[in-house]
C-alpha positions as CSV (number, residue, x, y, z in Angstrom):
1,X,81.0,143.0,181.8
2,X,81.6,141.8,185.3
3,X,85.0,141.0,186.9
4,X,86.0,139.7,190.3
5,X,89.4,138.8,191.6
6,X,90.1,135.8,193.8
7,X,93.2,135.1,195.9
8,X,93.3,131.4,195.1
9,X,92.0,128.9,192.6
10,X,90.3,127.0,195.5
11,X,88.2,130.0,196.3
12,X,87.1,130.4,192.6
13,X,86.4,126.6,192.4
14,X,84.0,126.8,195.3
15,X,82.1,129.6,193.7
16,X,81.7,127.9,190.4
17,X,80.6,124.7,192.0
18,X,78.2,126.5,194.3
19,X,77.3,130.0,193.1
20,X,74.9,130.7,195.9
21,X,77.8,130.6,198.4
22,X,79.0,133.9,197.1
23,X,78.0,137.0,199.1
24,X,77.8,139.0,195.9
25,X,74.1,138.7,195.0
26,X,74.6,140.4,191.7
27,X,77.1,137.7,190.5
28,X,74.8,135.0,191.9
29,X,71.9,136.3,189.7
30,X,73.9,136.8,186.5
31,X,76.3,133.9,186.3
32,X,73.9,131.6,184.6
33,X,72.9,134.3,182.1
34,X,76.5,135.0,181.0
35,X,77.2,134.5,177.3
36,X,80.9,133.8,178.0
37,X,82.8,133.2,181.2
38,X,86.6,133.4,181.2
39,X,89.2,132.7,183.9
40,X,92.2,135.0,183.6
41,X,95.4,134.0,185.3
42,X,97.0,137.3,186.4
43,X,100.8,137.5,186.4
44,X,102.5,137.0,189.8
45,X,104.2,139.6,191.8
46,X,107.9,139.9,191.7
47,X,108.3,138.2,195.1
48,X,105.6,135.6,194.6
49,X,106.7,132.0,195.1
50,X,104.8,128.9,194.2
51,X,105.5,125.2,194.6
52,X,103.5,124.4,191.5
53,X,104.7,126.2,188.4
54,X,103.9,123.6,185.8
55,X,100.8,125.3,184.5
56,X,99.7,125.0,180.9
57,X,98.7,128.5,179.8
58,X,96.6,127.0,177.0
59,X,94.5,125.0,179.4
60,X,90.8,126.0,179.2
61,X,89.7,125.6,182.8
62,X,86.0,126.0,182.3
63,X,85.8,122.9,180.1
64,X,86.2,120.7,183.1
65,X,85.4,122.2,186.5
66,X,86.8,119.2,188.4
67,X,90.3,119.8,187.2
68,X,91.8,122.8,189.0
69,X,95.4,123.3,189.9
70,X,96.0,123.2,193.6
71,X,97.8,126.5,193.7
72,X,98.7,129.4,191.3
73,X,101.6,131.8,191.4
74,X,99.4,134.9,191.2
75,X,95.8,135.9,191.5
76,X,93.0,134.7,189.2
77,X,90.1,136.8,187.9
78,X,86.6,135.7,186.8
79,X,85.3,137.6,183.8
80,X,81.6,137.3,182.8
81,X,80.3,138.8,179.5
82,X,76.6,139.4,179.3
83,X,74.2,140.3,176.4
84,X,73.1,143.9,176.7
85,X,69.4,143.0,176.2
86,X,69.4,140.1,178.7
87,X,71.8,141.5,181.4
88,X,70.2,142.1,184.8
89,X,72.9,144.7,185.6
90,X,71.7,148.1,184.5
91,X,75.2,149.5,184.7
92,X,76.5,147.3,181.9
93,X,76.7,149.3,178.7
94,X,78.9,147.4,176.3
95,X,81.1,144.3,176.4
96,X,84.9,144.6,176.7
97,X,87.8,142.4,175.6
98,X,90.3,142.0,178.4
99,X,93.9,141.0,177.7
100,X,96.0,140.0,180.6
101,X,99.2,142.0,180.7
102,X,102.5,140.3,180.1
103,X,100.7,137.2,178.8
104,X,100.3,137.7,175.1
105,X,99.9,134.0,174.5
106,X,97.6,133.2,177.4
107,X,94.3,131.4,177.2
108,X,92.5,134.5,178.2
109,X,93.7,136.4,175.2
110,X,92.9,133.8,172.6
111,X,89.6,132.9,174.2
112,X,88.4,136.5,174.6
113,X,89.2,137.4,171.0
114,X,87.6,134.2,169.7
115,X,84.5,134.7,171.7
116,X,83.8,138.3,170.4
117,X,80.6,138.1,168.5
118,X,79.6,140.3,165.5
119,X,77.2,142.2,167.7
120,X,80.1,143.1,170.1
121,X,82.3,144.2,167.1
122,X,79.5,146.7,166.2
123,X,80.0,148.4,169.6
124,X,83.7,149.1,168.9
125,X,84.7,152.7,167.9
126,X,84.7,152.0,164.2
127,X,83.8,149.2,161.8
128,X,86.6,146.8,160.8
129,X,87.7,147.4,157.2
130,X,86.9,145.1,154.3
131,X,89.6,145.6,151.8
132,X,89.2,145.0,148.1
133,X,91.5,145.3,145.1
134,X,88.8,146.2,142.7
135,X,88.8,149.6,140.9
136,X,85.1,149.4,140.3
137,X,84.3,151.4,143.4
138,X,83.6,155.1,144.1
139,X,82.9,157.3,147.0
140,X,79.3,158.1,147.8
141,X,80.2,161.7,148.9
142,X,82.5,164.3,147.4
143,X,83.5,167.7,148.7
144,X,82.1,170.9,147.3
145,X,84.2,173.9,146.5
146,X,82.6,177.3,147.4
147,X,85.9,179.1,148.1
148,X,85.4,181.6,145.2
149,X,82.1,182.8,146.6
150,X,83.7,183.1,150.1
151,X,86.6,185.1,148.8
152,X,84.3,187.3,146.7
153,X,82.4,188.2,149.9
154,X,85.7,189.0,151.7
155,X,86.9,191.2,148.8
156,X,83.6,193.1,148.8
157,X,84.1,193.9,152.4
158,X,87.9,194.6,152.8
159,X,89.2,194.6,149.2
160,X,90.3,198.3,149.4
161,X,91.9,198.1,152.8
162,X,95.5,199.4,153.1
163,X,98.1,197.2,154.9
164,X,97.6,198.9,158.3
165,X,93.8,198.4,158.1
166,X,94.4,194.8,157.2
167,X,96.5,194.4,160.3
168,X,93.9,196.1,162.4
169,X,91.4,193.3,161.4
170,X,93.4,191.1,163.8
171,X,95.2,193.5,166.2
172,X,92.1,195.6,166.7
173,X,91.3,198.2,169.3
174,X,89.9,195.5,171.7
175,X,93.2,193.6,171.7
176,X,95.2,196.9,172.1
177,X,93.0,197.9,175.0
178,X,93.4,194.4,176.5
179,X,97.2,194.8,176.4
180,X,97.0,198.3,177.9
181,X,94.8,197.3,180.8
182,X,96.8,194.2,181.8
183,X,100.1,196.1,181.4
184,X,99.0,198.9,183.6
185,X,97.6,196.5,186.2
186,X,100.8,194.5,186.3
187,X,102.9,197.7,186.6
188,X,100.8,199.0,189.5
189,X,101.9,196.0,191.5
190,X,105.5,197.3,191.4
191,X,105.9,199.7,194.3
192,X,108.9,201.3,192.6
193,X,106.8,202.5,189.7
194,X,103.4,203.3,191.0
195,X,102.8,206.0,188.5
196,X,103.5,204.0,185.3
197,X,100.7,204.2,182.8
198,X,100.6,203.5,179.1
199,X,97.9,204.0,176.4
200,X,96.8,202.5,173.1
201,X,98.8,204.9,171.0
202,X,102.0,204.1,172.9
203,X,101.4,200.3,172.6
204,X,100.9,200.7,168.8
205,X,104.3,202.4,168.6
206,X,105.8,199.8,170.8
207,X,104.5,197.1,168.5
208,X,105.8,199.1,165.5
209,X,109.3,199.0,166.9
210,X,108.9,195.3,167.5
211,X,108.0,194.8,163.9
212,X,110.9,197.1,162.8
213,X,113.4,194.7,164.5
214,X,112.4,192.1,161.9
215,X,113.4,194.4,159.1
216,X,116.5,196.0,160.7
217,X,118.4,193.8,163.2
218,X,121.2,195.0,165.4
219,X,123.2,193.0,167.9
220,X,121.8,194.8,171.0
221,X,118.5,196.5,171.7
222,X,120.2,199.8,172.9
223,X,121.9,200.2,169.5
224,X,118.7,201.4,167.9
225,X,119.2,204.6,170.0
226,X,122.9,204.7,169.3
227,X,124.5,208.0,168.1
228,X,126.7,206.0,165.7
229,X,125.3,206.2,162.2
230,X,126.2,202.5,161.7
231,X,123.7,201.4,164.3
232,X,121.3,204.2,165.2
233,X,118.0,204.8,163.6
234,X,116.4,208.2,163.7
235,X,113.0,206.8,163.1
236,X,113.1,204.8,166.3
237,X,114.6,207.7,168.2
238,X,111.9,210.1,167.1
239,X,109.2,207.5,168.0
240,X,110.1,206.5,171.6
241,X,112.9,206.9,174.0
242,X,115.1,203.9,174.9
243,X,114.2,204.0,178.6
244,X,110.4,204.2,177.9
245,X,110.6,201.3,175.5
246,X,112.5,199.2,178.1
247,X,109.9,200.1,180.8
248,X,107.0,199.1,178.6
249,X,108.8,195.9,177.6
250,X,109.4,195.1,181.3
251,X,105.7,195.5,182.2
252,X,104.1,194.2,179.1
253,X,101.4,191.7,180.1
254,X,98.4,189.9,178.6
255,X,96.9,188.2,181.6
256,X,95.7,188.7,185.2
257,X,98.2,187.0,187.5
258,X,95.6,186.6,190.2
259,X,93.4,184.5,187.9
260,X,95.9,182.1,186.3
261,X,94.9,178.5,185.9
262,X,97.7,176.4,187.4
263,X,96.8,173.5,185.1
264,X,97.5,175.6,182.0
265,X,101.1,175.8,181.1
266,X,100.5,178.6,178.7
267,X,98.2,180.6,181.0
268,X,100.3,183.8,180.5
269,X,99.3,184.0,176.8
270,X,96.2,181.8,176.6
271,X,93.8,184.8,176.7
272,X,95.6,186.5,173.9
273,X,95.8,183.3,171.9
274,X,92.1,182.8,172.2
275,X,91.4,186.3,171.1
276,X,93.6,186.0,168.0
277,X,92.0,182.6,167.2
278,X,88.6,184.3,167.2
279,X,89.8,187.1,164.9
280,X,91.6,184.7,162.5
281,X,88.2,183.0,162.1
282,X,86.1,186.2,161.7
283,X,85.6,185.4,157.9
284,X,85.0,181.7,158.6
285,X,87.1,178.9,157.0
286,X,86.9,180.4,153.5
287,X,89.5,178.2,151.7
288,X,88.7,174.8,150.2
289,X,92.0,173.0,150.9
290,X,93.3,172.9,154.5
291,X,96.4,171.4,156.1
292,X,97.4,170.5,159.6
293,X,100.9,170.4,160.8
294,X,103.2,171.5,163.7
295,X,105.1,174.8,164.1
296,X,108.2,175.3,166.2
297,X,108.8,178.6,168.0
298,X,112.5,179.0,169.0
299,X,113.2,179.1,172.7
300,X,116.3,178.0,174.5
301,X,115.4,178.7,178.2
302,X,113.9,176.4,180.8
303,X,110.2,175.5,180.7
304,X,108.3,172.2,181.0
305,X,106.6,172.7,177.6
306,X,109.9,173.2,175.7
307,X,110.4,170.6,173.0
308,X,113.4,169.0,171.3
309,X,112.9,167.6,167.8
310,X,115.9,166.1,166.2
311,X,116.4,166.9,162.5
312,X,114.1,170.0,162.5
313,X,115.3,173.5,161.4
314,X,114.3,174.7,164.9
315,X,115.2,171.9,167.3
316,X,114.5,173.7,170.6
317,X,111.3,175.6,171.4
318,X,107.6,175.5,171.9
319,X,105.4,173.5,169.6
320,X,102.1,174.8,168.2
321,X,99.6,172.8,166.2
322,X,98.3,174.8,163.2
323,X,95.3,174.7,160.9
324,X,96.1,176.6,157.7
325,X,94.9,177.1,154.2
326,X,96.9,175.6,151.4
327,X,98.4,179.0,150.7
328,X,99.4,179.7,154.3
329,X,96.6,181.6,156.0
330,X,96.4,180.6,159.7
331,X,92.9,179.8,160.9
332,X,93.6,178.1,164.3
333,X,96.6,177.3,166.5
334,X,96.9,175.2,169.6
335,X,99.9,175.2,171.9
336,X,101.2,171.8,173.0
337,X,102.1,171.4,176.6
338,X,103.7,168.0,176.5
339,X,102.5,164.6,177.6
340,X,100.5,166.1,180.5
341,X,98.0,167.6,178.0
342,X,94.5,166.3,178.3
343,X,93.5,164.1,175.3
344,X,90.8,161.6,174.6
345,X,92.0,158.1,175.5
346,X,90.3,156.7,172.4
347,X,92.8,158.3,170.1
348,X,96.5,159.1,170.1
349,X,98.0,162.6,170.3
350,X,98.0,163.4,166.6
351,X,94.4,162.2,166.1
352,X,93.2,164.3,169.0
353,X,94.9,167.4,167.6
354,X,93.2,166.9,164.2
355,X,89.8,166.5,165.9
356,X,90.2,169.6,168.0
357,X,91.3,171.8,165.1
358,X,88.6,170.6,162.8
359,X,85.9,171.1,165.4
360,X,86.0,174.8,164.6
361,X,84.7,174.2,161.0
362,X,81.0,174.8,160.5
363,X,80.6,173.2,157.1
364,X,82.9,170.2,156.7
365,X,81.6,169.2,153.3
366,X,83.0,172.4,151.8
367,X,86.7,171.6,152.7
368,X,89.4,169.0,152.3
369,X,92.0,168.6,155.0
370,X,95.5,167.1,154.6
371,X,98.1,166.0,157.2
372,X,101.2,163.8,157.5
373,X,101.8,160.4,159.0
374,X,102.2,161.8,162.5
375,X,98.4,162.3,162.6
376,X,97.0,159.7,160.1
377,X,95.4,156.4,161.0
378,X,92.6,154.3,159.5
379,X,90.6,154.9,162.7
380,X,91.0,158.7,162.4
381,X,90.0,158.7,158.7
382,X,86.9,156.6,159.6
383,X,85.9,159.0,162.4
384,X,86.4,162.0,160.1
385,X,84.2,160.4,157.4
386,X,81.4,159.9,160.0
387,X,81.7,163.6,161.0
388,X,81.5,164.7,157.3
389,X,85.2,165.7,156.8
390,X,87.1,164.9,153.6
391,X,90.7,163.9,154.7
392,X,93.9,162.7,153.1
393,X,97.2,161.8,154.8
394,X,100.3,159.8,154.5
395,X,100.2,156.9,157.0
396,X,102.7,154.6,158.7
397,X,102.6,150.9,158.1
398,X,101.1,149.9,161.4
399,X,98.1,152.4,161.1
400,X,96.7,151.4,157.7
401,X,94.0,149.1,159.1
402,X,95.8,146.1,157.7
403,X,95.3,147.4,154.1
404,X,95.9,144.7,151.5
405,X,98.9,146.3,149.8
406,X,102.2,145.1,148.5
407,X,104.8,144.7,151.2
408,X,107.1,147.8,151.2
409,X,110.2,145.6,151.0
410,X,108.8,143.9,147.9
411,X,107.6,147.1,146.3
412,X,111.1,148.6,146.8
413,X,112.4,146.0,144.4
414,X,110.0,147.1,141.7
415,X,110.6,149.9,139.2
416,X,110.3,153.5,140.3
417,X,106.7,154.7,139.9
418,X,105.1,151.4,140.6
419,X,101.9,151.6,142.8
420,X,99.3,149.5,144.5
421,X,95.7,150.3,145.5
422,X,93.1,148.9,148.0
423,X,89.6,150.1,148.9
424,X,87.8,149.6,152.1
425,X,84.2,148.9,151.0
426,X,82.9,149.0,154.5
427,X,84.1,152.5,155.4
428,X,84.8,153.9,151.9
429,X,88.5,154.6,152.5
430,X,91.1,154.2,149.8
431,X,94.7,153.2,150.4
432,X,97.4,154.0,147.8
433,X,101.0,152.9,147.9
434,X,103.6,154.4,145.6
435,X,107.3,153.7,145.0
436,X,109.3,157.0,144.6
437,X,112.5,157.9,146.4
438,X,110.9,155.9,149.2
439,X,107.7,154.0,149.7
440,X,104.8,156.3,150.4
441,X,101.3,155.2,151.6
442,X,98.3,157.5,151.6
443,X,94.8,157.0,153.1
444,X,91.9,159.1,151.9
445,X,88.1,159.1,152.1
446,X,87.7,161.1,148.8
447,X,90.7,160.5,146.6
448,X,91.8,157.4,144.7
449,X,94.8,156.4,142.5
450,X,92.9,157.4,139.4
451,X,93.5,159.4,137.3
452,X,97.2,158.7,136.9
453,X,99.5,161.8,136.7
454,X,103.1,162.2,135.6
455,X,106.0,163.2,137.9
456,X,109.3,164.4,136.7
457,X,112.3,162.7,138.3
458,X,116.0,162.4,137.6
459,X,117.3,159.0,136.6
460,X,120.9,158.4,137.7
461,X,121.4,155.5,135.3
462,X,120.2,157.3,132.3
463,X,121.5,160.7,133.6
464,X,118.5,162.6,132.5
465,X,115.0,163.5,133.7
466,X,112.2,161.1,133.1
467,X,108.5,161.0,133.7
468,X,107.1,158.3,136.1
469,X,103.4,157.6,136.9
470,X,102.0,159.3,140.0
471,X,98.7,158.4,141.7
472,X,96.1,161.2,141.9
473,X,95.9,160.9,145.7
474,X,99.7,161.5,146.0
475,X,99.6,164.4,143.7
476,X,96.7,166.1,145.6
477,X,98.5,165.5,148.8
478,X,101.6,167.3,147.5
479,X,99.6,170.2,146.3
480,X,97.6,170.8,149.4
481,X,99.9,169.8,152.3
482,X,102.3,172.8,152.5
483,X,100.1,175.4,154.0
484,X,101.6,175.3,157.5
485,X,105.1,175.4,156.1
486,X,104.2,178.5,154.0
487,X,102.9,180.2,157.1
488,X,105.9,179.2,159.2
489,X,108.3,180.3,156.4
490,X,106.6,183.7,156.2
491,X,106.8,184.1,160.0
492,X,110.5,183.2,160.2
493,X,111.5,185.6,157.3
494,X,111.0,188.7,159.4
495,X,110.5,187.4,162.8
496,X,110.7,189.9,165.7
497,X,114.3,190.0,166.8
498,X,114.0,191.7,170.2
499,X,114.6,189.2,172.9
500,X,113.3,189.0,176.4
501,X,114.2,187.1,179.6
502,X,110.7,185.9,180.4
503,X,109.7,182.4,179.2
504,X,106.5,183.6,177.5
505,X,108.2,186.4,175.5
506,X,108.7,184.2,172.4
507,X,105.0,183.3,172.5
508,X,104.0,187.0,172.7
509,X,106.2,187.9,169.8
510,X,105.0,184.9,167.8
511,X,101.4,186.0,168.3
512,X,102.2,189.5,166.9
513,X,104.1,187.9,164.0
514,X,101.1,185.6,163.2
515,X,98.7,188.6,163.1
516,X,101.0,190.4,160.6
517,X,101.5,187.4,158.4
518,X,97.8,186.7,158.3
519,X,97.2,190.4,157.4
520,X,99.7,190.0,154.5
521,X,98.1,186.7,153.4
522,X,94.6,188.4,153.4
523,X,96.1,191.2,151.3
524,X,97.5,188.7,148.8
525,X,94.1,186.9,148.6
526,X,92.2,190.1,147.8
527,X,94.7,191.2,145.2
528,X,94.8,187.8,143.6
529,X,91.0,187.8,143.4
530,X,91.1,191.3,141.8
531,X,93.9,190.1,139.4
532,X,96.2,192.8,140.7
533,X,99.8,192.7,141.8
534,X,100.1,192.3,145.5
535,X,102.8,193.7,147.8
536,X,105.7,191.5,148.8
537,X,106.0,190.7,152.4
538,X,108.9,193.1,152.8
539,X,106.9,195.9,151.2
540,X,103.8,195.1,153.3
541,X,105.7,195.0,156.5
542,X,107.6,198.2,155.7
543,X,104.3,200.0,155.1
544,X,102.9,198.8,158.4
545,X,106.0,199.7,160.4
546,X,106.1,203.2,158.8
547,X,102.4,203.7,159.5
548,X,102.7,202.6,163.2
549,X,105.8,204.7,163.9
550,X,104.8,207.9,162.0
551,X,101.1,208.1,162.6
552,X,100.1,210.6,165.3
553,X,103.7,211.3,166.2
554,X,104.7,214.5,167.9
555,X,108.2,214.5,166.5
556,X,109.5,215.1,163.0
557,X,110.5,212.0,161.1
558,X,113.9,212.5,159.4
559,X,114.4,209.1,157.8
560,X,112.1,209.4,154.7
561,X,112.4,207.1,151.7
562,X,112.4,208.6,148.2
563,X,109.3,206.9,147.0
564,X,105.7,207.8,147.6
565,X,104.9,208.6,151.3
566,X,102.9,206.2,153.4
567,X,99.2,206.6,152.7
568,X,98.4,206.7,156.4
569,X,101.0,209.5,157.0
570,X,99.8,211.4,153.9
571,X,96.2,211.6,155.0
572,X,96.6,211.7,158.8
573,X,96.1,215.6,158.8
574,X,98.7,216.1,161.5
575,X,101.9,218.3,161.4
576,X,101.8,218.8,157.7
577,X,103.3,222.3,157.0
578,X,104.8,224.0,153.9
579,X,108.5,224.9,154.2
580,X,111.0,226.5,151.9
581,X,113.9,224.3,150.7
582,X,117.3,225.1,149.3
583,X,116.9,223.0,146.1
584,X,114.4,223.5,143.3
585,X,112.6,220.2,142.6
586,X,109.6,219.0,140.8
587,X,106.2,219.2,142.6
588,X,104.8,215.8,143.3
589,X,101.4,217.0,142.3
590,X,101.8,219.1,139.1
591,X,105.4,218.1,138.2
592,X,106.5,221.8,137.8
593,X,109.5,223.2,139.5
594,X,109.1,224.5,143.1
595,X,111.2,225.5,146.1
596,X,108.6,224.4,148.6
597,X,107.9,221.0,150.2
598,X,105.9,219.3,153.0
599,X,107.8,219.2,156.2
600,X,106.4,215.9,157.4
601,X,106.2,214.0,154.1
602,X,109.5,215.5,152.9
603,X,108.4,215.8,149.3
604,X,108.3,218.9,147.0
605,X,104.9,220.5,146.7
606,X,103.6,223.9,145.6
607,X,101.6,225.7,148.2
608,X,98.6,225.6,145.8
609,X,99.0,221.8,145.4
610,X,99.5,221.2,149.1
611,X,95.9,220.9,150.3
612,X,94.7,218.8,147.3
613,X,97.6,216.4,147.7
614,X,96.8,215.7,151.3
615,X,93.1,215.3,150.9
616,X,92.5,213.5,147.6
617,X,92.1,209.8,148.0
618,X,94.9,207.6,146.7
619,X,94.1,204.1,145.3
620,X,96.4,201.4,146.3
């Protein structure tokens, strides 16, 4: 492609009549070899004035070079399109189609589109679809499900882990030490506290208090250390003092301020996010069905990356793009920094997000991915097909690739449950449209409308529930789409309630919550594989909090539940002593009466049962 602008039609006419007069030797050599030559009339500037405004936009100037208008309101541009094989310009790689702005009906637009050959269309990012209504079609490739083998390997490795050990798969010693190092480095900058120093054990207790705030919420942070029984908590008091907690919270850091990338809006937490993403993927993408969607993290302060989405449960906050399993395990997350984020110009925002998240998958043929109409387009499904991914998504009307389907307005007049189907033979993409409460359109490169399923709906006219036909692609979309919502719901159930004044504080607490939710999801996956009853999220979180706050503590815990003691506390071999009690109770080991108990576990035990109780392994 070669373009050159001219200030007047007279100048262009002289060149066309006598090409050798042009000083550009490259154009002089290639003009005769051009496959197509177009003259584009550029729109005039706002202050441009012309005495000759009667110009026919449909006039094809190249048909008769002797008929040129004397003057044009704006500039003109000469466009020459060459064959790649015959072009003498080595810098020409592929032809382009140029459309003059603000001139949708100009001769340049119609002429360029009409002159695009089949060879040029092959150079476009994807093949144009060829829609068919026939059902005698099928996909040449189908996904393979190896999730059971993946989960078996995971169970063999971590199936017997307790909840704290599950959490330490993600918040391991490397991340704890990472937080310790950057927190101490940040505190040393403050001249008022040159001697501040924390360690891994103290950071674990700090994180335990953070998690505790999701279980027991008070109006103000200081009330956890209140002497009033209504607010105060002895477990928190015995773990860490109020002033020490506030000091750690003030200096808590996960980055080096001297090495922050000014182009990264999330530089304060980017390193931590990257470390968590690596640990979330330590077992690979082990689930068969995946989903992609957005997550909102509540934030009401001032930051350029803060979003507002009307109609969402969380309207103000930071937006994350998440890749989750269909049951809510988070594999990858990407923060969204707004319109300034770098994206490929070939695709829109949603399409770029899908491609970035799926790039972490090593074996695309073993997974299916589902997303909603914010991300889906015919162009994206085609690209994913070429990369080996199996994708399904609802799609907006202007992104279907002009699928030959019943018009939504016409389908709305049909009975509930009516459907339509089209298949792109060129790219093997199916389009399914279904009439439910509203018109739903789905694109997929591995699902079709067959087999037809049944959906239960309430009929207002008949005042009863009825069954209506549902295409298979719609049904599979509904089954596999909710993974991110399940993860988001689990995060919001017991979200850390301690607030901070720094803009990145919600991102830090969300990272900690994500690690704990993933640990619980991993626990549920292992228990489900073993066909055992898993802990509820409340039980799991309580176990973790109790273990973090009681383990290796120098103080005596006084808030002990009546149930079995925490496994980590029972076998930590620290501060367990036999004491004499006032009441006679049944020994937890031999069930006979005793007046002795363990001081730390706060359970009745005979002195002879004491050692065996604290050393014999307990199966979860």
